[in-house]
C-alpha positions in Angstrom: 0.1 0.1 0.0 1.4 3.4 -0.9 1.2 6.4 1.3 -1.2 9.1 -0.2 0.1 12.6 -0.5 -2.0 15.3 1.0 -3.0 16.6 -2.5 -4.0 13.0 -3.7 -5.9 12.6 -0.5 -8.0 15.7 -1.1 -8.6 14.7 -4.6 -10.0 11.4 -3.6 -12.1 12.9 -0.7 -13.6 15.2 -3.4 -14.2 12.2 -5.8 -15.9 10.2 -2.9 -18.0 13.0 -1.7 -21.1 12.0 -3.9 -20.6 8.3 -3.3 -22.9 6.3 -1.1 -21.4 3.6 1.2 -21.4 0.3 -0.4 -20.5 -1.8 2.5 -21.5 -1.8 6.2 -19.5 -3.0 9.3 -22.2 -4.3 11.6 -22.4 -6.4 14.7 -20.0 -9.1 13.4 -17.1 -6.5 12.9 -14.4 -7.4 10.5 -15.4 -10.9 9.6 -13.9 -13.1 6.9 -17.0 -12.3 4.8 -16.8 -8.6 5.2 -13.1 -8.7 4.1 -14.0 -10.8 1.0 -16.9 -8.3 0.2 -14.5 -5.4 0.7 -11.9 -7.0 -1.7 -14.3 -7.5 -4.4 -16.0 -4.1 -4.1 -12.7 -2.1 -4.1 -11.5 -4.3 -7.0 -14.6 -3.2 -8.9 -14.7 0.5 -8.0 -11.1 1.6 -6.6 -12.8 4.2 -4.5 -15.4 3.2 -1.9 -17.1 4.2 1.3 -17.6 1.9 4.2 -20.3 2.8 6.9 -19.8 1.7 10.5 -23.4 0.8 11.8 -21.8 -0.8 15.0 -18.3 -0.5 16.5 -18.5 3.3 16.0 -16.1 3.9 18.8 -13.5 1.6 17.2 -13.9 2.7 13.6 -10.5 4.2 13.3 -8.8 1.0 14.6 -11.0 -1.1 12.5 -10.4 1.0 9.3 -6.6 0.7 9.9 -6.8 -3.1 10.3 -8.9 -3.3 7.0 -6.5 -1.1 5.3 -3.4 -3.3 6.5 -5.2 -6.6 5.6 -6.4 -5.5 2.0 -3.6 -3.1 1.0 -6.2 -0.4 0.4 -5.3 3.2 1.6 -7.5 4.7 4.1 -8.3 8.2 2.7 -10.3 9.6 5.6 -13.0 9.0 8.2 -15.9 11.4 8.2 -18.4 10.7 10.9 -19.1 6.9 10.8 -18.0 6.5 7.2 -14.5 5.5 6.1 -13.1 6.2 2.5 -10.8 3.7 1.0 -8.8 3.7 -2.2 -6.8 1.0 -4.0 -5.7 1.4 -7.5 -6.9 -1.4 -9.9 -4.1 -3.8 -10.9 -3.1 -4.1 -14.5 -4.4 -7.6 -14.8 -8.0 -6.9 -14.0 
């Protein structure tokens, strides 16, 4: 996972502004199924929002764990929504 520059982070936040969350972290937290769904969704879209319906007090830690496990960059957390980015690989 590459570190995002401040400028790139602002660009991605701007692009994500109109997006709706496509994945929710609920009472099961970061289960294997959530991680699989995250992988598929970010492979399809590159830039996604994830909403925390539960674990709201742990959203930063869970977002960082999700980022580490998937190689996606955590762009920002706004309220109970985290923005993630991972560039599509050339073979997709």
